[in-house]
mmCIF file of the N, C-alpha and C atoms, coordinates in Angstrom:
data_MODEL
# 
_entry.id   MODEL 
# 
loop_
_atom_site.group_PDB 
_atom_site.id 
_atom_site.type_symbol 
_atom_site.label_atom_id 
_atom_site.label_alt_id 
_atom_site.label_comp_id 
_atom_site.label_asym_id 
_atom_site.label_entity_id 
_atom_site.label_seq_id 
_atom_site.pdbx_PDB_ins_code 
_atom_site.Cartn_x 
_atom_site.Cartn_y 
_atom_site.Cartn_z 
_atom_site.occupancy 
_atom_site.B_iso_or_equiv 
_atom_site.pdbx_formal_charge 
_atom_site.auth_seq_id 
_atom_site.auth_comp_id 
_atom_site.auth_asym_id 
_atom_site.auth_atom_id 
_atom_site.pdbx_PDB_model_num 
ATOM 1   N N  . MET A 1 1  ? 52.177 114.775 57.169 1.00 0.00 ? 1  MET A N  1 
ATOM 2   C CA . MET A 1 1  ? 53.342 115.303 57.031 1.00 0.00 ? 1  MET A CA 1 
ATOM 3   C C  . MET A 1 1  ? 53.412 116.647 57.828 1.00 0.00 ? 1  MET A C  1 
ATOM 4   N N  . PRO A 1 2  ? 54.205 116.945 58.847 1.00 0.00 ? 2  PRO A N  1 
ATOM 5   C CA . PRO A 1 2  ? 54.195 118.079 59.453 1.00 0.00 ? 2  PRO A CA 1 
ATOM 6   C C  . PRO A 1 2  ? 54.997 119.207 58.498 1.00 0.00 ? 2  PRO A C  1 
ATOM 7   N N  . TRP A 1 3  ? 54.372 120.335 58.570 1.00 0.00 ? 3  TRP A N  1 
ATOM 8   C CA . TRP A 1 3  ? 54.974 121.554 57.499 1.00 0.00 ? 3  TRP A CA 1 
ATOM 9   C C  . TRP A 1 3  ? 55.392 122.430 58.676 1.00 0.00 ? 3  TRP A C  1 
ATOM 10  N N  . ASN A 1 4  ? 56.364 123.305 58.004 1.00 0.00 ? 4  ASN A N  1 
ATOM 11  C CA . ASN A 1 4  ? 56.994 124.395 58.813 1.00 0.00 ? 4  ASN A CA 1 
ATOM 12  C C  . ASN A 1 4  ? 56.973 125.647 57.879 1.00 0.00 ? 4  ASN A C  1 
ATOM 13  N N  . LYS A 1 5  ? 57.799 126.795 58.290 1.00 0.00 ? 5  LYS A N  1 
ATOM 14  C CA . LYS A 1 5  ? 57.950 128.027 57.801 1.00 0.00 ? 5  LYS A CA 1 
ATOM 15  C C  . LYS A 1 5  ? 58.691 127.709 56.426 1.00 0.00 ? 5  LYS A C  1 
ATOM 16  N N  . ASN A 1 6  ? 59.616 126.796 56.242 1.00 0.00 ? 6  ASN A N  1 
ATOM 17  C CA . ASN A 1 6  ? 60.508 126.609 55.182 1.00 0.00 ? 6  ASN A CA 1 
ATOM 18  C C  . ASN A 1 6  ? 59.833 125.607 54.111 1.00 0.00 ? 6  ASN A C  1 
ATOM 19  N N  . ASP A 1 7  ? 58.890 124.699 54.616 1.00 0.00 ? 7  ASP A N  1 
ATOM 20  C CA . ASP A 1 7  ? 58.421 123.585 53.909 1.00 0.00 ? 7  ASP A CA 1 
ATOM 21  C C  . ASP A 1 7  ? 57.017 123.518 54.196 1.00 0.00 ? 7  ASP A C  1 
ATOM 22  N N  . TYR A 1 8  ? 56.237 123.794 53.254 1.00 0.00 ? 8  TYR A N  1 
ATOM 23  C CA . TYR A 1 8  ? 54.748 123.926 53.422 1.00 0.00 ? 8  TYR A CA 1 
ATOM 24  C C  . TYR A 1 8  ? 54.112 123.729 51.785 1.00 0.00 ? 8  TYR A C  1 
ATOM 25  N N  . PRO A 1 9  ? 52.890 123.390 51.881 1.00 0.00 ? 9  PRO A N  1 
ATOM 26  C CA . PRO A 1 9  ? 52.327 123.062 50.554 1.00 0.00 ? 9  PRO A CA 1 
ATOM 27  C C  . PRO A 1 9  ? 52.418 124.368 49.566 1.00 0.00 ? 9  PRO A C  1 
ATOM 28  N N  . ASP A 1 10 ? 52.308 123.942 48.305 1.00 0.00 ? 10 ASP A N  1 
ATOM 29  C CA . ASP A 1 10 ? 52.507 124.934 47.278 1.00 0.00 ? 10 ASP A CA 1 
ATOM 30  C C  . ASP A 1 10 ? 51.237 125.878 47.320 1.00 0.00 ? 10 ASP A C  1 
ATOM 31  N N  . SER A 1 11 ? 50.095 125.398 47.694 1.00 0.00 ? 11 SER A N  1 
ATOM 32  C CA . SER A 1 11 ? 48.926 126.275 47.869 1.00 0.00 ? 11 SER A CA 1 
ATOM 33  C C  . SER A 1 11 ? 49.090 127.239 48.793 1.00 0.00 ? 11 SER A C  1 
ATOM 34  N N  . MET A 1 12 ? 50.005 127.174 49.685 1.00 0.00 ? 12 MET A N  1 
ATOM 35  C CA . MET A 1 12 ? 50.228 128.144 50.711 1.00 0.00 ? 12 MET A CA 1 
ATOM 36  C C  . MET A 1 12 ? 51.242 129.329 50.471 1.00 0.00 ? 12 MET A C  1 
ATOM 37  N N  . LYS A 1 13 ? 51.946 129.116 49.353 1.00 0.00 ? 13 LYS A N  1 
ATOM 38  C CA . LYS A 1 13 ? 53.070 130.164 48.924 1.00 0.00 ? 13 LYS A CA 1 
ATOM 39  C C  . LYS A 1 13 ? 52.678 131.395 48.611 1.00 0.00 ? 13 LYS A C  1 
ATOM 40  N N  . ASN A 1 14 ? 51.486 131.807 48.382 1.00 0.00 ? 14 ASN A N  1 
ATOM 41  C CA . ASN A 1 14 ? 51.065 133.084 48.059 1.00 0.00 ? 14 ASN A CA 1 
ATOM 42  C C  . ASN A 1 14 ? 50.171 133.741 49.134 1.00 0.00 ? 14 ASN A C  1 
ATOM 43  N N  . LEU A 1 15 ? 50.102 133.102 50.155 1.00 0.00 ? 15 LEU A N  1 
ATOM 44  C CA . LEU A 1 15 ? 49.436 133.806 51.266 1.00 0.00 ? 15 LEU A CA 1 
ATOM 45  C C  . LEU A 1 15 ? 50.288 134.616 52.144 1.00 0.00 ? 15 LEU A C  1 
ATOM 46  N N  . ASP A 1 16 ? 49.623 135.603 52.689 1.00 0.00 ? 16 ASP A N  1 
ATOM 47  C CA . ASP A 1 16 ? 50.167 136.663 53.527 1.00 0.00 ? 16 ASP A CA 1 
ATOM 48  C C  . ASP A 1 16 ? 51.095 135.716 54.646 1.00 0.00 ? 16 ASP A C  1 
ATOM 49  N N  . LYS A 1 17 ? 52.058 136.350 55.118 1.00 0.00 ? 17 LYS A N  1 
ATOM 50  C CA . LYS A 1 17 ? 52.925 135.587 56.018 1.00 0.00 ? 17 LYS A CA 1 
ATOM 51  C C  . LYS A 1 17 ? 52.259 135.091 57.225 1.00 0.00 ? 17 LYS A C  1 
ATOM 52  N N  . ASP A 1 18 ? 51.363 136.143 57.812 1.00 0.00 ? 18 ASP A N  1 
ATOM 53  C CA . ASP A 1 18 ? 50.668 135.694 58.935 1.00 0.00 ? 18 ASP A CA 1 
ATOM 54  C C  . ASP A 1 18 ? 49.496 134.586 58.746 1.00 0.00 ? 18 ASP A C  1 
ATOM 55  N N  . VAL A 1 19 ? 49.003 134.801 57.472 1.00 0.00 ? 19 VAL A N  1 
ATOM 56  C CA . VAL A 1 19 ? 47.966 133.616 57.182 1.00 0.00 ? 19 VAL A CA 1 
ATOM 57  C C  . VAL A 1 19 ? 48.655 132.194 57.066 1.00 0.00 ? 19 VAL A C  1 
ATOM 58  N N  . ARG A 1 20 ? 49.829 132.394 56.166 1.00 0.00 ? 20 ARG A N  1 
ATOM 59  C CA . ARG A 1 20 ? 50.566 131.195 56.064 1.00 0.00 ? 20 ARG A CA 1 
ATOM 60  C C  . ARG A 1 20 ? 50.980 130.456 57.233 1.00 0.00 ? 20 ARG A C  1 
ATOM 61  N N  . GLU A 1 21 ? 51.768 131.208 58.089 1.00 0.00 ? 21 GLU A N  1 
ATOM 62  C CA . GLU A 1 21 ? 52.161 130.655 59.411 1.00 0.00 ? 21 GLU A CA 1 
ATOM 63  C C  . GLU A 1 21 ? 50.671 129.883 60.382 1.00 0.00 ? 21 GLU A C  1 
ATOM 64  N N  . LYS A 1 22 ? 49.747 130.818 60.196 1.00 0.00 ? 22 LYS A N  1 
ATOM 65  C CA . LYS A 1 22 ? 48.511 130.264 60.954 1.00 0.00 ? 22 LYS A CA 1 
ATOM 66  C C  . LYS A 1 22 ? 48.012 128.999 60.273 1.00 0.00 ? 22 LYS A C  1 
ATOM 67  N N  . ALA A 1 23 ? 48.024 128.925 58.942 1.00 0.00 ? 23 ALA A N  1 
ATOM 68  C CA . ALA A 1 23 ? 47.569 127.786 58.089 1.00 0.00 ? 23 ALA A CA 1 
ATOM 69  C C  . ALA A 1 23 ? 48.558 126.564 58.493 1.00 0.00 ? 23 ALA A C  1 
ATOM 70  N N  . ILE A 1 24 ? 49.833 126.653 58.666 1.00 0.00 ? 24 ILE A N  1 
ATOM 71  C CA . ILE A 1 24 ? 50.583 125.890 58.877 1.00 0.00 ? 24 ILE A CA 1 
ATOM 72  C C  . ILE A 1 24 ? 50.301 125.073 60.191 1.00 0.00 ? 24 ILE A C  1 
ATOM 73  N N  . GLU A 1 25 ? 50.246 126.127 61.169 1.00 0.00 ? 25 GLU A N  1 
ATOM 74  C CA . GLU A 1 25 ? 49.770 125.648 62.491 1.00 0.00 ? 25 GLU A CA 1 
ATOM 75  C C  . GLU A 1 25 ? 48.581 124.724 62.614 1.00 0.00 ? 25 GLU A C  1 
ATOM 76  N N  . ILE A 1 26 ? 47.524 125.352 61.969 1.00 0.00 ? 26 ILE A N  1 
ATOM 77  C CA . ILE A 1 26 ? 46.230 124.587 61.787 1.00 0.00 ? 26 ILE A CA 1 
ATOM 78  C C  . ILE A 1 26 ? 46.386 123.336 61.088 1.00 0.00 ? 26 ILE A C  1 
ATOM 79  N N  . ALA A 1 27 ? 47.098 123.255 59.879 1.00 0.00 ? 27 ALA A N  1 
ATOM 80  C CA . ALA A 1 27 ? 47.082 122.000 59.188 1.00 0.00 ? 27 ALA A CA 1 
ATOM 81  C C  . ALA A 1 27 ? 47.864 120.964 59.985 1.00 0.00 ? 27 ALA A C  1 
ATOM 82  N N  . ASN A 1 28 ? 48.985 121.253 60.727 1.00 0.00 ? 28 ASN A N  1 
ATOM 83  C CA . ASN A 1 28 ? 49.758 120.468 61.424 1.00 0.00 ? 28 ASN A CA 1 
ATOM 84  C C  . ASN A 1 28 ? 48.999 119.842 62.729 1.00 0.00 ? 28 ASN A C  1 
ATOM 85  N N  . ALA A 1 29 ? 48.000 120.711 63.275 1.00 0.00 ? 29 ALA A N  1 
ATOM 86  C CA . ALA A 1 29 ? 47.320 120.351 64.372 1.00 0.00 ? 29 ALA A CA 1 
ATOM 87  C C  . ALA A 1 29 ? 46.013 119.524 63.976 1.00 0.00 ? 29 ALA A C  1 
ATOM 88  N N  . ASN A 1 30 ? 45.514 119.657 62.767 1.00 0.00 ? 30 ASN A N  1 
ATOM 89  C CA . ASN A 1 30 ? 44.151 119.076 62.438 1.00 0.00 ? 30 ASN A CA 1 
ATOM 90  C C  . ASN A 1 30 ? 44.240 118.171 61.178 1.00 0.00 ? 30 ASN A C  1 
ATOM 91  N N  . ALA A 1 31 ? 45.506 117.868 60.585 1.00 0.00 ? 31 ALA A N  1 
ATOM 92  C CA . ALA A 1 31 ? 45.383 117.183 59.438 1.00 0.00 ? 31 ALA A CA 1 
ATOM 93  C C  . ALA A 1 31 ? 45.153 115.505 59.675 1.00 0.00 ? 31 ALA A C  1 
ATOM 94  N N  . ASN A 1 32 ? 45.399 115.123 60.759 1.00 0.00 ? 32 ASN A N  1 
ATOM 95  C CA . ASN A 1 32 ? 45.004 113.822 61.110 1.00 0.00 ? 32 ASN A CA 1 
ATOM 96  C C  . ASN A 1 32 ? 43.352 113.638 61.111 1.00 0.00 ? 32 ASN A C  1 
ATOM 97  N N  . ALA A 1 33 ? 42.991 114.533 62.100 1.00 0.00 ? 33 ALA A N  1 
ATOM 98  C CA . ALA A 1 33 ? 41.476 114.666 62.231 1.00 0.00 ? 33 ALA A CA 1 
ATOM 99  C C  . ALA A 1 33 ? 40.543 114.809 60.881 1.00 0.00 ? 33 ALA A C  1 
ATOM 100 N N  . LEU A 1 34 ? 40.962 115.674 60.222 1.00 0.00 ? 34 LEU A N  1 
ATOM 101 C CA . LEU A 1 34 ? 40.406 115.863 58.935 1.00 0.00 ? 34 LEU A CA 1 
ATOM 102 C C  . LEU A 1 34 ? 40.382 114.744 57.958 1.00 0.00 ? 34 LEU A C  1 
ATOM 103 N N  . LEU A 1 35 ? 41.677 114.138 57.819 1.00 0.00 ? 35 LEU A N  1 
ATOM 104 C CA . LEU A 1 35 ? 41.896 113.015 56.961 1.00 0.00 ? 35 LEU A CA 1 
ATOM 105 C C  . LEU A 1 35 ? 41.140 111.680 57.714 1.00 0.00 ? 35 LEU A C  1 
ATOM 106 N N  . ASN A 1 36 ? 40.865 111.571 58.724 1.00 0.00 ? 36 ASN A N  1 
ATOM 107 C CA . ASN A 1 36 ? 40.223 110.583 59.402 1.00 0.00 ? 36 ASN A CA 1 
ATOM 108 C C  . ASN A 1 36 ? 38.704 110.928 59.091 1.00 0.00 ? 36 ASN A C  1 
ATOM 109 N N  . GLU A 1 37 ? 38.236 111.987 58.943 1.00 0.00 ? 37 GLU A N  1 
ATOM 110 C CA . GLU A 1 37 ? 36.871 112.283 58.738 1.00 0.00 ? 37 GLU A CA 1 
ATOM 111 C C  . GLU A 1 37 ? 36.639 112.105 57.018 1.00 0.00 ? 37 GLU A C  1 
ATOM 112 N N  . GLY A 1 38 ? 37.504 111.668 56.440 1.00 0.00 ? 38 GLY A N  1 
ATOM 113 C CA . GLY A 1 38 ? 37.583 111.340 54.878 1.00 0.00 ? 38 GLY A CA 1 
ATOM 114 C C  . GLY A 1 38 ? 37.854 112.434 54.027 1.00 0.00 ? 38 GLY A C  1 
ATOM 115 N N  . TYR A 1 39 ? 38.367 113.562 54.583 1.00 0.00 ? 39 TYR A N  1 
ATOM 116 C CA . TYR A 1 39 ? 38.969 114.593 53.454 1.00 0.00 ? 39 TYR A CA 1 
ATOM 117 C C  . TYR A 1 39 ? 40.174 114.213 53.126 1.00 0.00 ? 39 TYR A C  1 
ATOM 118 N N  . LYS A 1 40 ? 40.226 114.355 51.638 1.00 0.00 ? 40 LYS A N  1 
ATOM 119 C CA . LYS A 1 40 ? 41.534 114.152 50.932 1.00 0.00 ? 40 LYS A CA 1 
ATOM 120 C C  . LYS A 1 40 ? 42.651 115.185 51.476 1.00 0.00 ? 40 LYS A C  1 
ATOM 121 N N  . ASP A 1 41 ? 43.753 114.851 51.155 1.00 0.00 ? 41 ASP A N  1 
ATOM 122 C CA . ASP A 1 41 ? 44.872 115.941 51.762 1.00 0.00 ? 41 ASP A CA 1 
ATOM 123 C C  . ASP A 1 41 ? 44.796 117.244 51.294 1.00 0.00 ? 41 ASP A C  1 
ATOM 124 N N  . GLY A 1 42 ? 44.548 117.364 50.009 1.00 0.00 ? 42 GLY A N  1 
ATOM 125 C CA . GLY A 1 42 ? 44.257 118.734 49.253 1.00 0.00 ? 42 GLY A CA 1 
ATOM 126 C C  . GLY A 1 42 ? 43.323 119.522 49.990 1.00 0.00 ? 42 GLY A C  1 
ATOM 127 N N  . LYS A 1 43 ? 42.154 118.590 50.249 1.00 0.00 ? 43 LYS A N  1 
ATOM 128 C CA . LYS A 1 43 ? 40.980 119.318 50.877 1.00 0.00 ? 43 LYS A CA 1 
ATOM 129 C C  . LYS A 1 43 ? 41.173 119.730 52.232 1.00 0.00 ? 43 LYS A C  1 
ATOM 130 N N  . ALA A 1 44 ? 41.989 119.088 53.087 1.00 0.00 ? 44 ALA A N  1 
ATOM 131 C CA . ALA A 1 44 ? 42.434 119.405 54.443 1.00 0.00 ? 44 ALA A CA 1 
ATOM 132 C C  . ALA A 1 44 ? 43.129 120.539 54.396 1.00 0.00 ? 44 ALA A C  1 
ATOM 133 N N  . ILE A 1 45 ? 44.099 120.612 53.588 1.00 0.00 ? 45 ILE A N  1 
ATOM 134 C CA . ILE A 1 45 ? 44.904 122.115 53.276 1.00 0.00 ? 45 ILE A CA 1 
ATOM 135 C C  . ILE A 1 45 ? 44.056 123.189 53.064 1.00 0.00 ? 45 ILE A C  1 
ATOM 136 N N  . LEU A 1 46 ? 43.097 122.967 52.030 1.00 0.00 ? 46 LEU A N  1 
ATOM 137 C CA . LEU A 1 46 ? 42.207 124.203 51.793 1.00 0.00 ? 46 LEU A CA 1 
ATOM 138 C C  . LEU A 1 46 ? 41.427 124.533 53.038 1.00 0.00 ? 46 LEU A C  1 
ATOM 139 N N  . ILE A 1 47 ? 41.000 123.592 53.992 1.00 0.00 ? 47 ILE A N  1 
ATOM 140 C CA . ILE A 1 47 ? 40.196 123.905 55.081 1.00 0.00 ? 47 ILE A CA 1 
ATOM 141 C C  . ILE A 1 47 ? 41.155 124.652 56.048 1.00 0.00 ? 47 ILE A C  1 
ATOM 142 N N  . ALA A 1 48 ? 42.281 124.148 56.180 1.00 0.00 ? 48 ALA A N  1 
ATOM 143 C CA . ALA A 1 48 ? 43.258 124.917 57.197 1.00 0.00 ? 48 ALA A CA 1 
ATOM 144 C C  . ALA A 1 48 ? 43.544 126.322 56.678 1.00 0.00 ? 48 ALA A C  1 
ATOM 145 N N  . ILE A 1 49 ? 43.734 126.437 55.243 1.00 0.00 ? 49 ILE A N  1 
ATOM 146 C CA . ILE A 1 49 ? 43.837 127.749 54.867 1.00 0.00 ? 49 ILE A CA 1 
ATOM 147 C C  . ILE A 1 49 ? 42.749 128.830 55.090 1.00 0.00 ? 49 ILE A C  1 
ATOM 148 N N  . ASP A 1 50 ? 41.328 128.242 54.988 1.00 0.00 ? 50 ASP A N  1 
ATOM 149 C CA . ASP A 1 50 ? 40.197 128.695 55.205 1.00 0.00 ? 50 ASP A CA 1 
ATOM 150 C C  . ASP A 1 50 ? 40.147 129.293 56.717 1.00 0.00 ? 50 ASP A C  1 
ATOM 151 N N  . ARG A 1 51 ? 40.505 128.402 57.594 1.00 0.00 ? 51 ARG A N  1 
ATOM 152 C CA . ARG A 1 51 ? 40.330 128.636 58.987 1.00 0.00 ? 51 ARG A CA 1 
ATOM 153 C C  . ARG A 1 51 ? 41.352 129.831 59.438 1.00 0.00 ? 51 ARG A C  1 
ATOM 154 N N  . ALA A 1 52 ? 42.752 129.464 58.728 1.00 0.00 ? 52 ALA A N  1 
ATOM 155 C CA . ALA A 1 52 ? 43.724 130.490 59.136 1.00 0.00 ? 52 ALA A CA 1 
ATOM 156 C C  . ALA A 1 52 ? 43.237 131.921 58.731 1.00 0.00 ? 52 ALA A C  1 
ATOM 157 N N  . LYS A 1 53 ? 42.617 131.967 57.598 1.00 0.00 ? 53 LYS A N  1 
ATOM 158 C CA . LYS A 1 53 ? 41.991 133.548 57.261 1.00 0.00 ? 53 LYS A CA 1 
ATOM 159 C C  . LYS A 1 53 ? 41.275 134.072 58.145 1.00 0.00 ? 53 LYS A C  1 
ATOM 160 N N  . MET A 1 54 ? 40.326 133.086 58.622 1.00 0.00 ? 54 MET A N  1 
ATOM 161 C CA . MET A 1 54 ? 39.201 133.714 59.568 1.00 0.00 ? 54 MET A CA 1 
ATOM 162 C C  . MET A 1 54 ? 39.950 133.693 60.906 1.00 0.00 ? 54 MET A C  1 
ATOM 163 N N  . ALA A 1 55 ? 40.831 133.190 61.411 1.00 0.00 ? 55 ALA A N  1 
ATOM 164 C CA . ALA A 1 55 ? 41.685 133.518 62.614 1.00 0.00 ? 55 ALA A CA 1 
ATOM 165 C C  . ALA A 1 55 ? 42.501 134.822 62.463 1.00 0.00 ? 55 ALA A C  1 
ATOM 166 N N  . VAL A 1 56 ? 42.947 134.948 61.404 1.00 0.00 ? 56 VAL A N  1 
ATOM 167 C CA . VAL A 1 56 ? 43.939 136.061 61.182 1.00 0.00 ? 56 VAL A CA 1 
ATOM 168 C C  . VAL A 1 56 ? 43.181 137.330 61.165 1.00 0.00 ? 56 VAL A C  1 
ATOM 169 N N  . LYS A 1 57 ? 41.994 137.333 60.611 1.00 0.00 ? 57 LYS A N  1 
ATOM 170 C CA . LYS A 1 57 ? 41.110 138.398 60.454 1.00 0.00 ? 57 LYS A CA 1 
ATOM 171 C C  . LYS A 1 57 ? 40.468 138.904 61.785 1.00 0.00 ? 57 LYS A C  1 
ATOM 172 N N  . LYS A 1 58 ? 40.384 137.873 62.750 1.00 0.00 ? 58 LYS A N  1 
ATOM 173 C CA . LYS A 1 58 ? 39.672 138.137 64.100 1.00 0.00 ? 58 LYS A CA 1 
ATOM 174 C C  . LYS A 1 58 ? 40.730 138.836 64.983 1.00 0.00 ? 58 LYS A C  1 
ATOM 175 N N  . ASP A 1 59 ? 41.992 138.675 64.730 1.00 0.00 ? 59 ASP A N  1 
ATOM 176 C CA . ASP A 1 59 ? 43.068 139.163 65.626 1.00 0.00 ? 59 ASP A CA 1 
ATOM 177 C C  . ASP A 1 59 ? 43.284 140.672 65.312 1.00 0.00 ? 59 ASP A C  1 
# 
């Protein structure tokens, strides 16, 4: 399911705006790949959040 700035998983609601936007971008781009690797939807979202935090920290 593609997410956007107004419709995203509850687990992203308390993230800083920059991190949330990056997590949405990553989740949308990588969700199918992560699900195909056997990750459940919730785990794929957590991975996207973790990667977003790392990406925003680098910027």
